C-alpha positions as CSV (number, residue, x, y, z in Angstrom):
1,X,56.5,-48.0,46.4
2,X,57.1,-45.0,48.6
3,X,58.0,-42.9,45.6
4,X,54.3,-42.9,44.5
5,X,53.1,-41.4,47.8
6,X,56.0,-38.9,48.1
7,X,55.3,-37.7,44.6
8,X,51.6,-37.5,45.4
9,X,52.4,-35.3,48.4
10,X,54.9,-33.2,46.5
11,X,52.6,-32.2,43.7
12,X,50.2,-30.8,46.3
13,X,52.6,-27.9,46.7
14,X,52.3,-26.7,43.1
15,X,51.3,-23.1,42.7
16,X,48.0,-22.5,40.9
17,X,45.0,-24.4,42.1
18,X,43.7,-25.9,38.8
19,X,47.1,-27.2,37.5
20,X,47.9,-28.5,41.0
21,X,44.7,-30.5,41.3
22,X,45.1,-32.0,37.8
23,X,48.7,-33.0,38.8
24,X,47.3,-34.5,42.1
25,X,44.7,-36.5,40.2
26,X,47.2,-37.7,37.6
27,X,49.7,-38.9,40.3
28,X,46.8,-40.2,42.4
29,X,45.6,-42.3,39.5
30,X,49.1,-43.8,39.1
31,X,49.2,-44.5,42.8
32,X,45.8,-46.1,42.8
33,X,46.9,-48.3,39.9
34,X,50.0,-49.3,41.8
35,X,48.0,-50.1,45.0
36,X,45.4,-52.1,43.2
37,X,48.1,-54.1,41.2
38,X,50.1,-55.0,44.3
39,X,47.2,-55.4,46.7
40,X,48.1,-59.0,47.5
41,X,51.7,-58.1,48.5
42,X,52.0,-58.2,52.4
43,X,54.5,-55.3,52.3
44,X,51.7,-53.1,51.1
45,X,50.0,-53.3,54.5
46,X,52.8,-51.1,55.8
47,X,51.8,-48.1,53.6
48,X,50.3,-45.1,55.4
49,X,47.3,-44.9,53.0
50,X,44.8,-47.3,51.5
51,X,42.9,-47.2,48.2
52,X,39.7,-46.0,50.0
53,X,41.6,-43.3,51.9
54,X,43.3,-42.1,48.7
55,X,39.9,-41.9,46.9
56,X,38.4,-39.9,49.7
57,X,41.4,-37.6,49.8
58,X,41.3,-37.0,46.0
59,X,37.5,-36.3,46.1
60,X,37.9,-33.9,49.0
61,X,40.6,-31.8,47.3
62,X,38.3,-31.4,44.2
63,X,35.9,-29.4,46.4
64,X,38.4,-26.6,46.3
65,X,37.2,-25.7,42.8
66,X,33.6,-24.4,42.7
67,X,33.6,-22.8,39.3
68,X,30.8,-24.7,37.5
69,X,32.6,-25.6,34.3
70,X,36.1,-26.0,35.6
71,X,34.8,-28.0,38.6
72,X,32.7,-30.2,36.3
73,X,35.7,-31.1,34.1
74,X,37.9,-31.6,37.1
75,X,35.5,-34.1,38.7
76,X,35.1,-35.8,35.3
77,X,38.9,-36.3,35.3
78,X,38.7,-37.5,38.9
79,X,36.1,-40.1,37.8
80,X,38.3,-41.3,35.0
81,X,41.4,-41.4,37.3
82,X,39.6,-43.5,39.9
83,X,38.0,-46.0,37.5
84,X,40.6,-48.7,37.9
85,X,40.3,-48.7,41.7
86,X,36.5,-48.9,41.9
87,X,36.5,-52.7,42.3
88,X,38.9,-52.7,45.2
89,X,36.4,-51.7,47.8
90,X,32.9,-51.8,46.5
91,X,31.2,-50.1,49.4
92,X,33.7,-47.3,49.5
93,X,33.5,-47.0,45.7
94,X,29.7,-46.7,45.8
95,X,29.9,-43.9,48.4
96,X,32.6,-42.2,46.3
97,X,30.5,-42.4,43.1
98,X,27.4,-41.1,44.9
99,X,29.3,-38.2,46.4
100,X,31.0,-37.3,43.1
101,X,27.6,-37.6,41.3
102,X,26.0,-35.2,43.7
103,X,28.7,-32.6,43.4
104,X,28.9,-32.9,39.6
105,X,25.2,-32.5,39.3
106,X,25.2,-29.3,41.4
107,X,28.1,-27.8,39.3
108,X,26.2,-28.8,36.1
109,X,23.0,-27.1,37.3
110,X,24.9,-24.0,38.3
111,X,26.2,-23.6,34.7
112,X,22.8,-22.2,33.7
113,X,23.8,-19.0,35.5
114,X,27.2,-18.7,33.8
115,X,28.7,-18.6,30.3
116,X,26.3,-19.6,27.5
117,X,29.1,-20.4,25.1
118,X,28.9,-24.1,25.9
119,X,25.6,-26.0,25.8
120,X,24.8,-27.8,29.1
121,X,23.3,-30.6,27.1
122,X,26.7,-31.3,25.6
123,X,28.2,-31.9,29.0
124,X,25.4,-34.1,30.4
125,X,27.2,-37.3,29.8
126,X,30.0,-36.2,32.2
127,X,27.5,-36.4,35.0
128,X,25.8,-39.6,33.7
129,X,29.1,-41.6,33.8
130,X,28.7,-41.8,37.6
131,X,25.4,-43.7,37.2
132,X,26.9,-46.0,34.6
133,X,29.8,-46.9,36.9
134,X,27.3,-47.4,39.8
135,X,25.2,-49.8,37.6
136,X,28.3,-52.0,37.2
137,X,29.0,-52.1,41.0
138,X,25.7,-52.4,42.9
139,X,23.4,-55.3,43.5
140,X,19.7,-55.1,43.3
141,X,19.4,-54.9,47.1
142,X,22.0,-52.1,47.3
143,X,20.2,-50.3,44.5
144,X,16.8,-50.6,46.2
145,X,18.3,-49.6,49.5
146,X,20.3,-46.4,49.7
147,X,21.6,-45.9,46.1
148,X,18.3,-45.2,44.4
149,X,17.1,-43.0,47.2
150,X,20.2,-40.8,47.0
151,X,20.0,-40.6,43.2
152,X,16.3,-39.6,43.3
153,X,17.1,-37.1,46.1
154,X,19.5,-35.3,43.7
155,X,17.0,-35.5,40.9
156,X,14.2,-33.8,42.9
157,X,16.4,-31.3,44.8
158,X,18.1,-29.8,41.7
159,X,14.8,-28.2,40.5
160,X,16.2,-27.9,37.0
161,X,14.3,-29.2,34.0
162,X,17.3,-30.1,31.9
163,X,19.0,-31.9,34.7
164,X,15.8,-33.7,35.8
165,X,15.0,-34.8,32.3
166,X,18.5,-36.1,31.6
167,X,18.9,-37.8,35.0
168,X,15.6,-39.7,34.8
169,X,16.5,-40.9,31.3
170,X,20.0,-41.8,32.4
171,X,18.7,-43.7,35.4
172,X,16.3,-45.6,33.1
173,X,19.0,-46.5,30.6
174,X,21.9,-47.3,32.9
175,X,20.5,-49.8,35.3
176,X,19.2,-53.3,34.4
177,X,15.5,-53.9,33.6
178,X,15.0,-55.9,36.8
179,X,16.2,-53.0,38.8
180,X,13.7,-50.7,37.1
181,X,10.7,-53.0,37.6
182,X,11.6,-53.9,41.1
183,X,11.8,-50.2,42.2
184,X,9.0,-48.9,39.9
185,X,7.1,-47.4,42.8
186,X,10.0,-45.3,44.0
187,X,10.8,-44.0,40.5
188,X,7.1,-43.2,39.8
189,X,6.7,-41.4,43.1
190,X,9.3,-38.9,41.9
191,X,7.4,-37.9,38.7
192,X,4.9,-35.6,40.4
193,X,7.7,-33.9,42.2
194,X,9.6,-32.9,39.1
195,X,9.7,-29.3,38.0
196,X,6.6,-28.1,36.0
197,X,8.9,-27.2,33.0
198,X,10.1,-30.8,32.6
199,X,8.9,-32.4,29.4
200,X,7.0,-35.2,31.1
201,X,6.3,-36.9,27.7
202,X,10.0,-37.3,27.1
203,X,10.8,-38.5,30.6
204,X,7.9,-40.9,30.6
205,X,8.5,-42.0,27.0
206,X,12.1,-43.2,27.8
207,X,10.8,-45.2,30.8
208,X,7.9,-46.8,28.9
209,X,10.1,-47.7,25.9
210,X,12.4,-49.6,28.2
211,X,9.5,-51.4,29.9
212,X,7.9,-52.2,26.6
213,X,11.2,-53.9,25.4
214,X,11.4,-55.7,28.7
215,X,7.9,-57.1,28.4
216,X,8.6,-59.0,25.2
217,X,9.3,-62.2,27.1
218,X,6.4,-64.1,28.6
219,X,8.1,-64.2,32.0
220,X,8.7,-60.4,32.0
221,X,5.1,-59.8,30.9
222,X,3.9,-61.9,33.8
223,X,6.0,-59.8,36.2
224,X,4.6,-56.5,34.9
225,X,1.1,-57.8,35.3
226,X,1.7,-59.1,38.8
227,X,3.2,-55.8,39.9
228,X,0.3,-53.9,38.2
229,X,2.9,-51.7,36.5
230,X,0.4,-50.1,34.0
231,X,-2.0,-49.1,36.7
232,X,0.9,-47.6,38.7
233,X,2.2,-45.6,35.7
234,X,-1.3,-44.4,35.0
235,X,-1.8,-43.2,38.6
236,X,1.6,-41.4,38.6
237,X,0.7,-39.7,35.3
238,X,-2.6,-38.5,36.7
239,X,-0.9,-37.2,39.9
240,X,1.8,-35.4,37.9
241,X,-0.8,-33.7,35.7
242,X,-2.8,-32.7,38.7
243,X,0.2,-31.2,40.4
244,X,1.1,-29.0,37.4
245,X,-2.2,-28.6,35.7
246,X,-1.9,-24.8,35.8
247,X,1.4,-24.8,34.0
248,X,1.0,-27.8,31.6
249,X,-0.1,-26.9,28.1
250,X,-2.7,-29.0,26.3
251,X,-0.1,-30.1,23.8
252,X,2.1,-31.4,26.7
253,X,-0.7,-33.3,28.2
254,X,-1.7,-35.0,25.0
255,X,1.9,-35.9,24.3
256,X,2.0,-37.7,27.7
257,X,-1.0,-39.7,26.9
258,X,0.4,-40.5,23.5
259,X,3.4,-42.1,25.2
260,X,1.1,-44.2,27.4
261,X,-1.0,-45.2,24.4
262,X,2.0,-46.4,22.5
263,X,3.1,-48.4,25.6
264,X,-0.4,-50.0,26.0
265,X,-0.5,-50.9,22.3
266,X,2.9,-52.6,22.5
267,X,2.5,-54.4,25.8
268,X,-1.3,-55.2,25.5
269,X,-1.9,-55.5,21.7
270,X,-5.6,-55.9,20.8
271,X,-6.9,-54.8,24.2
272,X,-9.0,-51.8,23.3
273,X,-10.0,-51.3,27.0
274,X,-6.5,-50.0,27.7
275,X,-6.4,-47.7,24.8
276,X,-9.9,-46.4,25.3
277,X,-9.2,-45.8,29.0
278,X,-6.2,-43.6,28.1
279,X,-8.3,-41.7,25.6
280,X,-11.0,-41.2,28.3
281,X,-8.4,-39.8,30.7
282,X,-7.2,-37.4,28.0
283,X,-10.7,-36.4,27.2
284,X,-11.3,-35.5,30.9
285,X,-8.5,-32.9,30.8
286,X,-10.4,-30.9,28.2
287,X,-13.5,-30.5,30.3
288,X,-15.7,-32.9,28.2
289,X,-17.7,-34.6,31.0
290,X,-20.4,-35.9,28.8
291,X,-18.8,-39.3,28.8
292,X,-18.7,-39.3,32.6
293,X,-15.0,-39.2,33.2
294,X,-12.8,-37.1,35.4
295,X,-15.4,-35.7,37.8
296,X,-18.9,-34.3,37.8
297,X,-20.1,-32.7,34.7
298,X,-21.1,-29.0,34.9
299,X,-23.2,-27.0,32.6
300,X,-20.2,-25.0,31.4
301,X,-18.3,-28.2,30.3
302,X,-15.8,-28.1,33.2
303,X,-14.7,-31.1,35.2
304,X,-14.5,-30.8,39.0
305,X,-11.0,-30.6,40.2
306,X,-9.5,-30.6,36.8
307,X,-10.3,-27.3,35.2
308,X,-11.0,-27.1,31.5
309,X,-8.4,-26.8,28.7
310,X,-9.3,-25.4,25.3
311,X,-7.4,-27.2,22.5
312,X,-5.3,-24.7,20.5
313,X,-3.7,-25.3,17.1
314,X,-0.7,-27.2,18.5
315,X,-3.0,-29.3,20.8
316,X,-5.3,-30.2,17.9
317,X,-2.3,-31.4,16.0
318,X,-1.2,-33.6,18.9
319,X,-4.8,-34.9,19.4
320,X,-4.9,-36.0,15.7
321,X,-1.5,-37.8,16.2
322,X,-2.9,-39.4,19.4
323,X,-6.1,-40.6,17.7
324,X,-4.1,-42.0,14.8
325,X,-2.3,-44.4,17.1
326,X,-5.3,-46.7,17.7
327,X,-6.4,-46.2,14.1
328,X,-3.2,-48.1,13.1
329,X,-3.8,-50.9,15.6
330,X,-7.5,-51.5,15.7
331,X,-10.3,-51.8,13.1
332,X,-12.6,-48.9,12.8
333,X,-15.7,-50.9,14.0
334,X,-13.9,-51.5,17.3
335,X,-13.0,-47.9,17.7
336,X,-16.4,-46.6,16.8
337,X,-17.9,-48.8,19.4
338,X,-15.3,-47.7,22.0
339,X,-16.6,-45.4,24.8
340,X,-14.3,-42.4,24.4
341,X,-12.7,-42.5,20.9
342,X,-15.6,-40.6,19.2
343,X,-16.0,-38.2,22.1
344,X,-12.3,-37.2,21.8
345,X,-12.8,-36.6,18.1
346,X,-15.6,-34.2,18.9
347,X,-13.4,-31.7,20.6
348,X,-11.1,-31.3,17.5
349,X,-11.3,-28.2,15.4
350,X,-13.3,-28.5,12.2
351,X,-10.2,-28.7,10.0
352,X,-8.6,-31.4,12.2
353,X,-11.8,-33.4,12.2
354,X,-11.7,-33.2,8.4
355,X,-8.0,-34.3,8.4
356,X,-8.8,-37.3,10.7
357,X,-11.9,-38.2,8.6
358,X,-9.7,-38.2,5.5
359,X,-7.2,-40.5,7.1
360,X,-10.0,-42.9,8.1
361,X,-11.5,-42.8,4.6
362,X,-8.1,-43.6,3.2
363,X,-7.2,-46.4,5.7
364,X,-10.4,-48.4,5.4
365,X,-10.2,-49.4,1.7
366,X,-6.4,-49.9,2.0
367,X,-6.9,-52.4,4.8
368,X,-10.0,-54.0,3.3
369,X,-12.1,-53.2,6.4
370,X,-15.8,-54.0,6.3
371,X,-18.7,-52.6,8.3
372,X,-21.3,-55.2,8.9
373,X,-23.9,-53.7,11.3
374,X,-26.2,-50.7,11.1
375,X,-25.0,-49.0,14.3
376,X,-21.3,-49.0,13.1
377,X,-22.4,-47.8,9.7
378,X,-24.3,-44.8,11.1
379,X,-21.4,-44.1,13.5
380,X,-19.1,-44.1,10.4
381,X,-21.4,-41.6,8.7
382,X,-21.1,-39.3,11.7
383,X,-17.4,-39.7,11.9
384,X,-17.0,-38.9,8.2
385,X,-19.4,-36.0,8.3
386,X,-16.6,-33.4,7.8
387,X,-16.1,-34.8,4.4
388,X,-19.6,-33.9,3.3
389,X,-20.4,-30.8,5.3
390,X,-20.9,-27.3,3.9
391,X,-17.1,-26.7,3.8
392,X,-16.2,-29.9,2.0
393,X,-14.8,-30.0,-1.4
394,X,-14.8,-32.5,-4.3
395,X,-11.8,-34.4,-2.9
396,X,-13.5,-34.8,0.5
397,X,-16.7,-36.1,-1.2
398,X,-14.7,-38.6,-3.2
399,X,-12.9,-39.9,-0.1
400,X,-16.3,-40.3,1.6
401,X,-17.6,-42.1,-1.4
402,X,-14.6,-44.5,-1.3
403,X,-15.2,-45.3,2.3
404,X,-18.9,-46.2,1.6
405,X,-17.6,-49.2,-0.3
406,X,-16.6,-50.7,3.1
407,X,-20.2,-51.0,4.2
408,X,-21.4,-54.6,3.8
409,X,-24.4,-55.0,6.0
410,X,-25.6,-58.6,6.5
411,X,-29.2,-57.6,5.9
412,X,-29.5,-56.3,2.3
413,X,-32.8,-54.4,3.0
414,X,-31.1,-52.5,5.8
415,X,-28.2,-51.8,3.4
416,X,-30.4,-50.3,0.8
417,X,-32.4,-48.3,3.3
418,X,-29.2,-46.9,4.7
419,X,-28.1,-45.8,1.3
420,X,-31.5,-44.2,0.6
421,X,-31.5,-42.3,3.9
422,X,-28.0,-41.1,3.4
423,X,-28.6,-39.6,0.0
424,X,-32.0,-38.2,1.0
425,X,-30.2,-36.4,3.8
426,X,-28.3,-34.2,1.4
427,X,-31.2,-32.2,0.1
428,X,-29.9,-29.0,-1.4
429,X,-26.4,-30.4,-1.6
430,X,-26.3,-31.6,-5.2
431,X,-22.5,-31.5,-5.3
432,X,-22.4,-34.0,-2.5
433,X,-25.1,-36.2,-4.0
434,X,-23.1,-36.3,-7.3
435,X,-20.0,-37.5,-5.5
436,X,-21.5,-39.8,-2.9
437,X,-24.7,-41.1,-4.5
438,X,-23.1,-43.4,-7.1
439,X,-20.8,-45.0,-4.5
440,X,-23.8,-45.5,-2.2
441,X,-25.8,-47.3,-4.8
442,X,-22.8,-49.4,-5.9
443,X,-22.1,-50.4,-2.3
444,X,-25.7,-51.6,-2.0
445,X,-25.3,-53.8,-5.1
446,X,-21.7,-55.1,-4.8
447,X,-21.5,-58.5,-3.3
448,X,-25.2,-58.9,-2.8
449,X,-27.5,-61.5,-4.2
450,X,-30.3,-59.3,-5.7
451,X,-32.8,-62.1,-4.9
452,X,-32.4,-61.1,-1.2
453,X,-33.9,-57.6,-2.0
454,X,-37.6,-57.1,-1.9
455,X,-39.3,-55.1,-4.7
456,X,-39.7,-52.2,-2.2
457,X,-36.0,-52.2,-1.6
458,X,-35.2,-52.1,-5.3
459,X,-37.7,-49.2,-5.7
460,X,-35.7,-47.3,-3.0
461,X,-32.5,-47.8,-5.1
462,X,-34.3,-46.6,-8.2
463,X,-35.4,-43.5,-6.3
464,X,-31.7,-42.9,-5.3
465,X,-30.8,-43.0,-8.9
466,X,-33.4,-40.4,-9.7
467,X,-32.1,-38.2,-7.0
468,X,-28.6,-38.5,-8.5
469,X,-30.0,-37.5,-11.9
470,X,-31.8,-34.5,-10.4
471,X,-28.4,-33.5,-8.9
472,X,-27.0,-33.2,-12.4
473,X,-25.4,-36.6,-13.0
474,X,-27.7,-38.1,-15.6
475,X,-25.2,-40.3,-17.2
476,X,-24.1,-41.8,-13.9
477,X,-27.8,-42.3,-12.9
478,X,-28.4,-44.2,-16.2
479,X,-25.4,-46.4,-15.5
480,X,-26.6,-47.3,-12.0
481,X,-30.1,-48.1,-13.3
482,X,-28.6,-50.4,-15.9
483,X,-26.6,-52.0,-13.1
484,X,-29.8,-52.9,-11.3
485,X,-31.2,-54.4,-14.5
486,X,-28.0,-56.5,-15.0
487,X,-28.1,-57.6,-11.3
488,X,-31.7,-58.8,-11.8
489,X,-30.8,-60.6,-15.0
490,X,-27.8,-62.3,-13.4
491,X,-30.0,-63.6,-10.7
492,X,-32.4,-64.9,-13.3
493,X,-29.7,-66.8,-15.1
494,X,-28.6,-68.4,-11.8
495,X,-31.9,-70.3,-11.9
496,X,-34.5,-68.2,-10.2
497,X,-36.8,-67.9,-13.3
498,X,-40.2,-68.0,-11.5
499,X,-39.1,-65.9,-8.6
500,X,-38.3,-63.0,-10.9
501,X,-41.6,-62.7,-12.7
502,X,-42.5,-60.0,-10.2
503,X,-39.4,-58.1,-11.1
504,X,-40.6,-57.2,-14.6
505,X,-42.0,-53.9,-13.6
506,X,-38.7,-53.1,-11.8
507,X,-36.7,-53.8,-14.9
508,X,-39.0,-51.9,-17.2
509,X,-39.0,-49.0,-14.8
510,X,-35.2,-48.9,-14.8
511,X,-35.0,-49.0,-18.6
512,X,-37.8,-46.5,-18.9
513,X,-36.1,-44.1,-16.5
514,X,-32.8,-44.6,-18.3
515,X,-34.4,-43.6,-21.6
516,X,-36.1,-40.6,-20.1
517,X,-32.8,-39.4,-18.6
518,X,-31.1,-39.9,-21.9
519,X,-33.7,-37.7,-23.7
520,X,-34.1,-35.1,-21.0
521,X,-30.7,-34.8,-19.3
522,X,-28.2,-35.9,-21.9
523,X,-29.6,-34.4,-25.1
524,X,-26.8,-32.6,-27.0
525,X,-24.3,-34.0,-24.4
526,X,-21.0,-35.6,-25.3
527,X,-22.1,-38.5,-23.0
528,X,-25.2,-39.2,-25.1
529,X,-23.5,-41.7,-27.4
530,X,-21.8,-43.6,-24.7
531,X,-24.9,-43.8,-22.5
532,X,-27.0,-44.9,-25.5
533,X,-24.6,-47.6,-26.3
534,X,-24.7,-48.8,-22.6
535,X,-28.5,-48.9,-22.9
536,X,-28.3,-51.0,-26.1
537,X,-25.8,-53.4,-24.5
538,X,-28.3,-53.9,-21.6
539,X,-31.3,-54.6,-23.8
540,X,-30.6,-58.4,-24.1
541,X,-30.7,-58.7,-20.3
542,X,-34.0,-56.7,-20.1
543,X,-35.4,-58.7,-23.1
544,X,-35.0,-62.0,-21.2
545,X,-37.3,-60.7,-18.4
546,X,-39.8,-58.4,-20.1
547,X,-42.9,-59.5,-22.0
548,X,-42.9,-59.1,-25.8
549,X,-45.0,-55.9,-25.9
550,X,-42.7,-54.2,-23.4
551,X,-39.7,-55.3,-25.4
552,X,-41.1,-54.0,-28.6
553,X,-41.9,-50.6,-27.1
554,X,-38.4,-50.4,-25.5
555,X,-36.6,-51.3,-28.8
556,X,-38.7,-48.8,-30.8
557,X,-37.9,-46.0,-28.3
558,X,-34.1,-46.8,-28.4
559,X,-34.2,-46.9,-32.2
560,X,-35.8,-43.5,-32.3
561,X,-33.0,-42.1,-30.0
562,X,-30.4,-43.5,-32.3
563,X,-31.9,-41.7,-35.2
564,X,-32.8,-38.4,-33.5
565,X,-30.2,-37.8,-30.9
566,X,-26.9,-38.6,-32.6
567,X,-25.0,-37.2,-35.6
568,X,-24.9,-39.5,-38.6
569,X,-21.6,-41.2,-37.9
570,X,-22.5,-42.1,-34.3
571,X,-26.1,-42.8,-35.5
572,X,-24.8,-45.5,-37.8
573,X,-22.8,-47.2,-35.2
574,X,-25.6,-47.1,-32.6
575,X,-28.1,-48.6,-35.1
576,X,-25.7,-51.4,-36.0
577,X,-25.2,-52.1,-32.3
578,X,-29.0,-52.2,-31.9
579,X,-29.4,-54.5,-34.9
580,X,-26.9,-57.0,-33.3
581,X,-29.2,-57.4,-30.2
582,X,-32.4,-57.9,-32.3
583,X,-33.6,-61.4,-33.0
584,X,-36.5,-60.7,-35.3
585,X,-35.5,-61.0,-39.0
586,X,-37.5,-58.2,-40.5
587,X,-36.6,-55.9,-37.6
588,X,-32.9,-56.6,-38.2
589,X,-33.3,-56.0,-41.9
590,X,-34.9,-52.6,-41.1
591,X,-32.1,-51.6,-38.8
592,X,-29.4,-52.6,-41.3
593,X,-31.1,-50.6,-44.1
594,X,-31.3,-47.6,-41.8
595,X,-27.6,-47.9,-41.1
596,X,-26.8,-48.2,-44.8
597,X,-29.0,-45.1,-45.5
598,X,-26.9,-43.2,-42.9
599,X,-23.7,-44.3,-44.6
600,X,-24.9,-43.1,-48.0
601,X,-26.0,-39.8,-46.6
602,X,-22.5,-39.3,-45.2
603,X,-21.0,-40.0,-48.6
604,X,-23.3,-37.6,-50.3
605,X,-22.4,-34.9,-47.8
606,X,-18.7,-35.6,-48.2
607,X,-19.1,-35.2,-52.0
608,X,-20.6,-31.8,-51.6
609,X,-18.1,-30.5,-49.1
610,X,-15.1,-32.5,-50.4
611,X,-12.8,-29.4,-50.4
612,X,-13.3,-28.9,-46.6
613,X,-13.0,-32.5,-45.5
614,X,-9.8,-34.1,-44.1
615,X,-8.5,-37.4,-45.3
616,X,-9.7,-39.1,-42.2
617,X,-13.2,-37.7,-42.7
618,X,-13.3,-38.9,-46.3
619,X,-12.3,-42.4,-45.2
620,X,-15.0,-42.6,-42.5
621,X,-17.8,-44.0,-44.8
622,X,-15.6,-46.9,-45.8
623,X,-14.9,-47.7,-42.2
624,X,-18.6,-47.7,-41.4
625,X,-19.3,-50.0,-44.3
626,X,-16.8,-52.4,-43.0
627,X,-18.4,-52.3,-39.6
628,X,-21.8,-53.0,-41.3
629,X,-20.3,-56.1,-42.9
630,X,-18.9,-57.3,-39.6
631,X,-22.4,-56.8,-38.0
632,X,-23.8,-59.0,-40.8
633,X,-21.3,-61.7,-40.2
634,X,-22.1,-61.7,-36.5
635,X,-25.9,-61.8,-37.1
636,X,-25.5,-64.8,-39.4
637,X,-23.7,-66.6,-36.6
638,X,-26.7,-65.9,-34.4
639,X,-29.1,-67.5,-36.9
640,X,-30.4,-64.4,-38.6
641,X,-30.8,-65.1,-42.3
642,X,-29.2,-62.4,-44.5
643,X,-28.6,-63.3,-48.1
644,X,-25.8,-62.1,-50.3
645,X,-28.2,-60.2,-52.5
646,X,-29.5,-58.4,-49.4
647,X,-26.0,-57.6,-48.4
648,X,-25.3,-56.2,-51.8
649,X,-28.4,-54.0,-51.5
650,X,-27.0,-52.6,-48.3
651,X,-23.8,-51.7,-50.1
652,X,-26.0,-49.6,-52.4
């Protein structure tokens, strides 16, 4: 037994300081192990030294090395050597750990003035082990008493950003959740006292992540609410920013509020008041006092007592990230009606506004969000304005058009009026009208019972179609006009016969406008054939609503377009399609004869220019003849009488 102590004293006579102290700690560790293992032996009471005294002696000798790196590693070895004896006398062990922690922290901080060959961050865990061992020893009462105070004293007094950041994170990670929550006031009081160069977002983020995980149980959530933890954190953040407002960048401030917003969304999901309050506090730091936050508004946009920050490129990027957090958690209607969300968007640079608007235009259709009130729809138009301003491109306009599909106002008349006002607002912006107009009209028609629209409302939609045509999208305008006709016809088939007698002029106007656009805007256009076929396919719907004289005029006009606007091959197919929607026998016969005449003309032309025709071109008349026969078969099934002799005459 005495051999341990004699050896412990003997190694203290070694020559060089560093080797001597490592030998002392090695023998001291063996001696501590021996003392702890035989602590119940009565003979041990006769020894001239106790476990506590040996710990104090070993720690005191380590003060002889003040070189930062050598001293740090020596004390790390001391901590490892003393680990087995820490349970022998808890009170003495706590004092030993606190003292060793304080000395190691000082040595670690002093390393910033020495050799840069070793990163200080790589050695941080050597200091942090003291806190880990403390967490295993102390009770909550001890922690709340002297232990936490002495740890925080070291955190504040070192005035080093790397050390303060690490120690707060280590304090948060090492001790149990109950210790953190029970002493939240003391910990938060330290935040404003930290050095201005400390990354507050990182420090606060680690603390908030721990609290968010703790709040997952109902009992823990109740405790957080009773202690008003969120309000205390918010007050501490405001105090910290106020203390260092001259040195904090806008990017750093936004990052801090980003951490708070993530915490609020996790702990209080669905409570927009928490998220909006955080956005309001962030807004106040940038001098935007229009929303009435952060002090008295001044004419120059500054806030009393806060100063005014101007968002630079990095801050704008962080602001977009901040605003995207609630976008992922709340529907857009809720955010648009929030007090500060839109105001914070207003301080973004034009490019970042466009970026955020594009995110919204993408998110809404993906999540199936629907806007059902006029105020929210108008707010959405304002929010998406960067997608249709003077700097917008085709992709921006398409994204805006996609977002329009999310507008589903309960009042159909308001819906149509909103579409009309939107398109009319783009005078001189034909490119925007071409992209947005069709989606606007489609959104007014999709999912709406056309019977709920008054005639005046339908006239507005027809006017929007005309505006789209004037912007250079004639084919699209025709398609939309035909969609209106089909919607009226569908409502009629659903049993509202009498109620739609007043819609005759609407249907005729749509068909008339479609024909005018075909002749005026699509002549010699590759879209002419496709558009004409769409008009022909809509004729049966219009026929069911229009009086006979209007039907005859319309059919005659379409037949003339088939003859005059298309080349013979397309002319033949269009006339056959028109014949299939006719129900008057003589008229059908005339259409079929006209198609047969076109086929014969193609054959005659091929015979003259046979040497220049491809095999496919030479086979075209036969294909058209087969299509004519198929049309005859279809017409016979519809009750149109066509004899075999008449069919033979058509073959020529």
